[in-house]
LUMLUMDO-483323 format. One line per 10 residues: number of its first residue (from 1); for each residue x, y, z of C-alpha. Coordinates in Angstrom, 2 decimals, always signed. Layout:
% LUMLUMDO-483323
NUM) X:Y:Z ~ ...;
END
This chain:
% LUMLUMDO-483323
1) +7.13:-21.26:+23.79 ~ +7.08:-17.36:+24.28 ~ +6.66:-15.45:+21.27 ~ +6.75:-11.69:+21.20 ~ +5.29:-9.64:+18.04 ~ +6.16:-5.85:+18.38 ~ +3.88:-4.23:+15.85 ~ +0.10:-4.77:+15.44 ~ -0.68:-4.18:+11.95 ~ -1.36:-6.65:+9.37;
11) +1.51:-8.58:+9.14 ~ +2.24:-9.07:+13.02 ~ -1.62:-9.77:+13.50 ~ -1.59:-12.44:+10.64 ~ +1.46:-14.01:+12.68 ~ -0.55:-13.95:+15.45 ~ -3.62:-15.76:+14.69 ~ -1.98:-18.43:+12.16 ~ +0.23:-18.98:+15.53 ~ -2.49:-19.94:+17.37;
21) -3.92:-21.82:+14.91 ~ -1.26:-24.45:+14.59 ~ +0.24:-23.92:+18.00 ~ -0.25:-23.78:+21.91 ~ +2.69:-21.39:+22.03 ~ +1.80:-18.00:+24.37 ~ +1.72:-15.11:+22.26 ~ +2.03:-11.86:+23.01 ~ +1.23:-8.64:+20.66 ~ +3.25:-5.07:+22.08;
31) +2.27:-1.86:+19.89 ~ +1.81:+1.69:+21.39 ~ -0.35:+2.77:+18.44 ~ -3.79:+1.27:+19.31 ~ -5.41:-1.33:+21.82 ~ -6.42:-3.62:+18.98 ~ -5.83:-4.09:+15.50 ~ -7.25:-1.93:+12.70 ~ -7.37:-1.58:+9.19 ~ -4.73:+1.14:+8.27;
41) -6.12:+1.31:+4.81 ~ -9.65:+3.06:+6.37 ~ -8.04:+5.96:+8.09 ~ -8.70:+8.34:+5.34 ~ -12.70:+7.15:+6.04 ~ -12.95:+7.51:+9.45 ~ -11.97:+11.62:+8.77 ~ -14.82:+11.82:+5.59 ~ -17.35:+10.07:+8.04 ~ -17.93:+6.77:+6.03;
51) -16.71:+4.91:+8.75 ~ -16.17:+5.11:+12.71 ~ -13.16:+3.67:+14.10 ~ -14.79:+0.70:+15.85 ~ -16.09:-0.18:+12.01 ~ -12.23:-0.49:+10.88 ~ -11.26:-3.27:+13.69 ~ -12.02:-6.21:+11.79 ~ -12.37:-8.58:+15.05 ~ -14.53:-7.96:+18.14;
61) -12.47:-6.84:+21.17 ~ -12.96:-10.21:+22.91 ~ -11.42:-11.98:+20.11 ~ -8.06:-11.62:+21.48 ~ -8.84:-12.91:+25.12 ~ -10.62:-15.73:+23.43 ~ -7.69:-16.77:+21.43 ~ -5.04:-16.55:+24.09 ~ -3.39:-13.54:+22.35 ~ -1.90:-10.95:+24.80;
71) -1.89:-7.55:+24.02 ~ +0.61:-4.97:+25.72 ~ -0.38:-1.13:+24.56 ~ +2.90:+0.26:+25.26 ~ +6.58:+1.46:+23.26 ~ +9.64:-1.14:+22.82 ~ +12.42:+1.06:+23.89 ~ +15.07:-1.55:+23.65 ~ +15.70:-5.34:+22.76 ~ +18.50:-7.07:+24.47;
81) +18.95:-9.91:+22.02 ~ +21.28:-11.89:+24.37 ~ +19.22:-12.12:+26.94 ~ +15.94:-12.14:+24.90 ~ +14.18:-9.43:+26.65 ~ +12.19:-6.04:+25.48 ~ +12.71:-2.84:+27.55 ~ +9.40:-1.25:+27.80 ~ +8.94:+2.81:+28.08 ~ +6.55:+2.41:+31.10;
91) +9.38:+0.76:+32.74 ~ +8.79:-3.38:+32.57 ~ +10.10:-5.99:+30.82 ~ +9.00:-8.56:+28.64 ~ +10.97:-12.00:+28.01 ~ +10.79:-14.35:+24.80 ~ +12.07:-17.12:+23.08 ~ +11.07:-16.00:+19.72 ~ +10.52:-12.44:+18.29 ~ +8.82:-11.36:+15.29;
101) +9.78:-7.57:+14.42 ~ +6.70:-5.93:+12.56 ~ +7.34:-2.78:+13.58 ~ +6.16:-1.09:+10.24 ~ +6.80:+2.00:+8.56 ~ +7.26:+5.79:+9.05 ~ +6.58:+8.66:+7.05 ~ +9.80:+10.43:+5.32 ~ +11.16:+13.56:+6.27 ~ +13.98:+15.04:+4.38;
111) +15.57:+17.91:+6.39 ~ +12.97:+20.74:+5.22 ~ +13.29:+23.95:+7.60 ~ +10.47:+23.83:+9.49 ~ +9.22:+20.49:+9.14 ~ +8.70:+20.07:+12.58 ~ +6.41:+22.62:+13.33 ~ +2.79:+22.22:+14.47 ~ +0.67:+21.35:+11.81 ~ +2.91:+19.79:+9.60;
121) +3.04:+15.93:+9.79 ~ +2.29:+12.85:+7.14 ~ -0.97:+10.18:+7.64 ~ +0.43:+6.55:+8.37 ~ -0.68:+6.03:+12.13 ~ -3.79:+6.70:+14.25 ~ -2.16:+9.49:+16.10 ~ -1.59:+11.10:+12.78 ~ -5.41:+10.85:+11.85 ~ -6.15:+12.44:+14.98;
131) -4.02:+15.33:+14.99 ~ -5.10:+15.78:+11.73 ~ -8.72:+15.91:+12.93 ~ -7.59:+17.92:+15.90 ~ -6.10:+20.61:+13.36 ~ -8.89:+20.90:+10.40 ~ -11.38:+23.34:+12.39 ~ -8.54:+26.02:+12.27 ~ -7.17:+25.23:+8.65 ~ -7.95:+27.41:+5.80;
141) -6.20:+25.98:+3.67 ~ -3.77:+22.91:+3.36 ~ -0.81:+22.04:+1.51 ~ -0.22:+18.42:+0.70 ~ +3.34:+17.47:-0.77 ~ +4.22:+14.19:-2.55 ~ +2.60:+12.68:-5.54 ~ +1.70:+9.09:-4.77 ~ -1.18:+7.39:-2.85 ~ -0.97:+8.74:+0.65;
151) -0.94:+12.20:-0.64 ~ -4.03:+12.04:-2.59 ~ -5.51:+10.59:-0.12 ~ -4.87:+13.18:+1.76 ~ -6.13:+15.70:-0.62 ~ -9.35:+14.01:-1.34 ~ -9.87:+14.12:+2.99 ~ -9.49:+17.74:+2.73 ~ -11.67:+18.51:-0.13 ~ -14.52:+16.36:+1.71;
161) -14.36:+19.19:+4.38 ~ -14.37:+21.99:+2.22 ~ -10.76:+22.94:+3.07 ~ -8.81:+24.11:-0.02 ~ -5.66:+22.18:-1.08 ~ -2.73:+23.01:-2.84 ~ -1.20:+19.72:-4.12 ~ +2.61:+20.20:-4.69 ~ +3.99:+17.33:-6.76 ~ +7.69:+17.10:-7.52;
171) +7.33:+14.72:-10.92 ~ +5.89:+16.25:-13.83 ~ +3.03:+14.28:-13.67 ~ +1.30:+12.18:-10.85 ~ +3.01:+9.23:-10.07 ~ +4.72:+8.88:-13.31 ~ +7.15:+6.77:-11.57 ~ +4.64:+4.41:-11.52 ~ +1.82:+5.03:-13.79 ~ +2.26:+5.37:-17.92;
181) +2.10:+8.43:-19.15 ~ -1.87:+7.84:-20.38 ~ -3.15:+6.76:-16.71 ~ -0.94:+9.47:-15.52 ~ -2.54:+12.47:-17.22 ~ -5.60:+11.07:-16.79 ~ -5.65:+11.39:-13.12 ~ -3.70:+14.93:-13.28 ~ -7.15:+15.81:-14.95 ~ -9.06:+14.13:-12.90;
191) -7.28:+15.97:-9.92 ~ -8.31:+19.39:-11.50 ~ -11.68:+18.53:-12.18 ~ -12.14:+18.22:-7.91 ~ -11.29:+21.75:-7.98 ~ -7.63:+21.12:-5.89 ~ -4.61:+23.45:-6.93 ~ -2.29:+21.05:-8.81 ~ +1.59:+22.01:-8.66 ~ +3.49:+19.76:-10.94;
201) +7.35:+19.71:-10.83 ~ +7.30:+21.72:-7.73 ~ +8.76:+21.09:-4.42 ~ +8.67:+22.76:-1.18 ~ +11.90:+24.67:+0.20 ~ +10.79:+25.97:+3.58 ~ +8.12:+25.89:+5.87 ~ +7.46:+29.13:+7.64 ~ +6.12:+29.54:+11.07 ~ +3.74:+32.33:+12.58;
211) +3.62:+33.74:+15.71 ~ +1.41:+31.06:+17.32 ~ +4.54:+28.97:+16.76 ~ +2.39:+26.83:+14.13 ~ +3.31:+26.62:+10.22 ~ +1.78:+29.41:+8.28 ~ +3.01:+28.78:+4.79 ~ +5.28:+27.18:+2.64 ~ +8.14:+28.85:-0.12 ~ +8.67:+26.83:-3.11;
221) +11.45:+25.98:-5.51 ~ +9.80:+28.19:-8.41 ~ +9.66:+31.28:-5.84 ~ +6.12:+30.63:-4.73 ~ +4.97:+31.48:-1.62 ~ +1.51:+29.37:-0.32 ~ -0.39:+30.32:+3.07 ~ -1.56:+27.52:+4.79 ~ -2.32:+26.21:+8.00 ~ -1.35:+22.45:+7.75;
231) +1.19:+21.19:+5.42 ~ +0.49:+17.27:+4.76 ~ +4.33:+15.15:+4.24 ~ +3.39:+12.45:+2.13 ~ +6.76:+11.70:+0.36 ~ +6.85:+8.15:+1.05 ~ +7.61:+5.94:+3.96 ~ +10.47:+4.05:+5.27 ~ +10.87:+1.18:+7.62 ~ +10.08:+1.59:+10.98;
241) +13.77:+0.37:+12.48 ~ +15.76:+3.74:+14.20 ~ +15.73:+2.00:+17.91 ~ +17.18:-1.03:+16.04 ~ +20.01:+0.12:+14.26 ~ +23.01:+0.49:+16.94 ~ +22.36:-3.41:+18.12 ~ +23.72:-6.62:+16.29 ~ +20.77:-6.84:+14.30 ~ +21.74:-6.61:+10.29;
251) +20.19:-3.45:+8.78 ~ +20.19:-1.60:+5.53 ~ +17.08:+0.18:+4.74 ~ +15.28:-2.58:+6.58 ~ +15.78:-5.48:+8.55 ~ +17.67:-8.03:+6.36 ~ +15.71:-11.41:+6.21 ~ +16.74:-14.78:+4.13 ~ +13.75:-16.74:+2.70 ~ +12.53:-18.04:+5.95;
261) +12.03:-14.42:+7.17 ~ +15.04:-15.12:+9.74 ~ +17.27:-12.29:+10.30 ~ +21.16:-12.75:+11.40 ~ +20.50:-13.41:+14.88 ~ +18.56:-16.59:+16.18 ~ +15.44:-16.52:+16.92 ~ +14.22:-13.28:+15.49 ~ +12.35:-12.55:+12.65 ~ +11.17:-9.49:+10.55;
271) +8.17:-9.34:+8.73 ~ +5.92:-6.30:+7.22 ~ +6.76:-2.92:+6.02 ~ +10.29:-3.06:+7.82 ~ +11.79:-6.46:+6.44 ~ +13.98:-6.43:+3.50 ~ +14.32:-9.45:+1.45 ~ +18.21:-10.49:+0.87 ~ +16.84:-12.51:-2.16 ~ +13.71:-10.69:-3.64;
281) +12.48:-12.92:-6.54 ~ +12.95:-11.75:-10.14 ~ +10.83:-8.23:-10.68 ~ +10.30:-7.69:-6.99 ~ +11.69:-5.38:-4.58 ~ +13.56:-5.92:-1.39 ~ +10.90:-4.45:+0.48 ~ +7.10:-4.25:-0.60 ~ +4.99:-2.12:+1.85 ~ +2.01:-3.63:+0.54;
291) -1.48:-5.20:+2.52 ~ -1.32:-8.55:+1.07 ~ +2.48:-9.20:+1.02 ~ +2.45:-8.29:+4.95 ~ -0.40:-10.50:+5.52 ~ +1.78:-13.19:+3.23 ~ +4.62:-13.17:+5.56 ~ +2.68:-13.19:+8.67 ~ +1.48:-16.32:+7.47 ~ +4.67:-17.82:+6.39;
301) +6.89:-16.88:+9.61 ~ +4.24:-18.27:+11.47 ~ +4.71:-21.96:+10.05 ~ +8.67:-21.04:+10.48 ~ +8.32:-20.66:+14.05 ~ +6.41:-23.94:+13.97 ~ +9.25:-25.92:+12.63 ~ +7.68:-26.11:+8.80 ~ +10.56:-24.38:+7.26 ~ +8.17:-22.54:+4.60;
311) +9.59:-20.09:+2.05 ~ +8.57:-16.38:+1.67 ~ +7.13:-16.57:-2.17 ~ +5.12:-13.85:-2.90 ~ +2.02:-13.97:-5.39 ~ +2.22:-12.29:-8.44 ~ +2.43:-8.66:-8.19 ~ -0.95:-6.65:-7.76 ~ -2.44:-3.63:-6.29 ~ -5.45:-1.35:-5.90;
321) -6.43:+2.72:-5.22 ~ -8.60:+4.88:-5.80 ~ -8.26:+8.27:-7.37 ~ -11.44:+10.17:-5.85 ~ -13.94:+8.41:-8.26 ~ -11.70:+6.74:-10.28 ~ -10.67:+2.99:-9.15 ~ -7.26:+1.28:-10.16 ~ -5.92:-1.84:-10.55 ~ -2.50:-3.59:-11.61;
331) -1.91:-7.27:-12.18 ~ +1.57:-8.70:-13.30 ~ +3.96:-6.42:-14.88 ~ +2.96:-3.03:-15.93 ~ +5.62:+0.26:-15.56 ~ +5.75:+3.64:-16.15 ~ +8.25:+2.74:-18.98 ~ +7.49:-0.25:-21.13 ~ +10.00:-2.94:-20.77 ~ +11.81:-3.98:-23.40;
341) +10.48:-7.05:-25.16 ~ +7.07:-6.06:-24.25 ~ +4.22:-4.54:-26.09 ~ +1.16:-2.83:-24.69 ~ -2.44:-2.66:-25.86 ~ -3.97:+0.76:-24.48 ~ -7.84:+1.76:-24.77 ~ -9.30:+4.81:-23.51 ~ -13.15:+5.88:-23.11 ~ -14.16:+8.87:-24.46;
351) -14.84:+10.50:-21.04 ~ -11.11:+10.16:-20.04 ~ -12.12:+8.09:-16.48 ~ -11.85:+4.48:-18.00 ~ -8.84:+2.95:-19.73 ~ -7.83:-0.57:-19.79 ~ -4.21:-1.81:-20.58 ~ -2.99:-5.01:-21.69 ~ +0.91:-6.13:-21.81 ~ +2.23:-9.02:-23.54;
361) +5.49:-10.51:-24.25 ~ +6.31:-9.14:-27.69 ~ +7.94:-12.52:-29.01 ~ +5.92:-15.63:-27.59 ~ +2.89:-13.10:-27.09 ~ +2.07:-14.13:-23.35 ~ -0.04:-11.98:-21.38 ~ +2.01:-10.35:-18.24 ~ -0.10:-7.67:-16.96 ~ -3.23:-5.81:-16.46;
371) -3.49:-2.12:-15.83 ~ -7.47:-0.40:-14.95 ~ -8.57:+2.62:-14.10 ~ -12.40:+2.70:-13.65 ~ -13.11:-0.62:-14.68 ~ -12.58:-3.88:-12.35 ~ -11.52:-7.52:-13.63 ~ -11.63:-10.52:-11.43 ~ -8.26:-10.92:-9.65 ~ -8.49:-14.65:-10.10;
381) -8.82:-14.87:-13.67 ~ -6.39:-12.15:-14.16 ~ -3.89:-14.07:-12.31 ~ -4.62:-17.64:-13.95 ~ -3.69:-15.74:-17.36 ~ -0.36:-14.40:-16.51 ~ +0.71:-17.09:-14.61 ~ -0.11:-19.83:-17.59 ~ +1.43:-17.60:-20.14 ~ -1.48:-17.14:-22.16;
391) -1.32:-16.14:-25.29 ~ -2.58:-12.28:-25.66 ~ -5.56:-13.04:-28.68 ~ -6.78:-15.68:-26.19 ~ -7.17:-13.33:-23.65 ~ -8.67:-10.87:-25.65 ~ -11.11:-13.18:-27.22 ~ -12.32:-14.77:-23.39 ~ -11.95:-10.87:-21.95 ~ -15.68:-11.19:-21.03;
401) -14.74:-14.02:-18.20 ~ -12.72:-11.08:-16.36 ~ -15.58:-8.90:-16.22 ~ -16.11:-7.90:-12.43 ~ -18.32:-4.68:-12.15 ~ -22.13:-4.70:-11.00 ~ -24.26:-6.98:-13.50 ~ -25.93:-3.94:-15.57 ~ -22.52:-1.86:-15.47 ~ -21.44:-1.20:-19.09;
411) -18.72:-3.39:-20.31 ~ -15.56:-2.71:-22.41 ~ -14.36:-6.14:-24.01 ~ -15.44:-5.07:-27.42 ~ -13.31:-1.78:-27.15 ~ -9.81:-3.23:-26.52 ~ -10.40:-5.93:-28.76 ~ -11.29:-3.42:-31.52 ~ -8.15:-1.29:-30.47 ~ -6.08:-4.46:-30.84;
421) -7.71:-5.55:-34.34 ~ -6.78:-2.18:-35.46 ~ -3.18:-2.29:-34.50 ~ -3.01:-5.57:-35.34 ~ -5.16:-6.61:-38.85 ~ -6.24:-9.17:-36.47 ~ -10.46:-9.79:-36.56 ~ -11.01:-11.33:-33.06 ~ -14.22:-11.41:-31.71 ~ -15.33:-11.60:-27.85;
431) -17.02:-14.49:-26.59 ~ -19.98:-14.11:-24.51 ~ -19.88:-15.62:-20.98 ~ -21.34:-16.35:-17.64 ~ -20.77:-17.04:-14.24 ~ -20.32:-20.68:-14.76 ~ -18.13:-20.07:-17.60 ~ -15.76:-17.94:-14.96 ~ -16.11:-21.10:-12.26 ~ -15.03:-23.50:-15.14;
441) -12.06:-21.66:-15.98 ~ -11.02:-21.25:-12.46 ~ -11.65:-25.36:-12.04 ~ -14.33:-24.99:-9.71 ~ -17.47:-26.02:-11.54;
END
């Protein structure tokens, strides 16, 4: 059996690895982005000088040949689903028995005048990083548009080279469609503390070109003109499927798949950022462009191609990021606006750079989500509490089990429990814990 995989991101490569673990099929991965799989989330650290490109590759270059995974560096221009043939930009063809579409995402553009000028781009691919690097010596000021994770990463990248940045966020507060108000305001303050020119409730109208043909400024909805030599468009991403739209493949925003990641065409599967679930689980989105969901899809599709009939069931929602010096973690249900029937306990440190939020069901008192700023909790502990529908007071009494910061870091379980006691009239005490207690709790003693 010949399996072709279009895309060498986390979902496609996980599929290839697990296919090799459980089968002897012929595997070919096709990508025009890079010769080998690399960690996309590490692109910013290459630019900032913390890592080399070689350091972002999880596997040695010999890994692929040793494991009999063929790699082709090329664009797939067209898929002939009837003939099961891929037409490559370089002129060749590649035939398959099973096809996995793992084509990832592409940066959004919304038709702004000047959006295709040199010096205007997103940050998603290795080529985006390379063009950003090539332009940096000529940048006196950058403008970054879009108040999400990629936007703040690009801002930090420029600031690491002492390039001034104007950061345009359409919303009233940074990422306020995701972060609750207190946490969003915390990040606003933190961005400005790093000397970023932050503009809230602001949008671009046009990108102006100069005599050299490159961007020279942006104009904004409020009437400002901001001079710049680079515009970062970080207003989200969309599934990278344009080359598949006028085919028999059923698509909407992404490629539609069932619970087994099968498309409407026989022997064709879609995974990762480009896949749109027909029947997502309650509380989950049909498209989730997240590293861990891509990885889990890769494992699932490998099993299904090998005849094991495994449904895709994502783990409990979680995510993590870093806003300059403030780490962020979320486990379970914590949305920008509190869900009806939920209550929230929130504590924020006096320095305004650490916070703990725990959400729970108002009726059952079962904990439903954790939201952490500048503090780390153990993933497995939080997940177990949520899946077991543990009572909020039991969680708070045993909160020391969740601490994941280094040994001599200050911990804050007493502060959040004190906040709960103040609001509820309870008199909870926090139990001490050791690593052995954590292992016992997780069933590993």
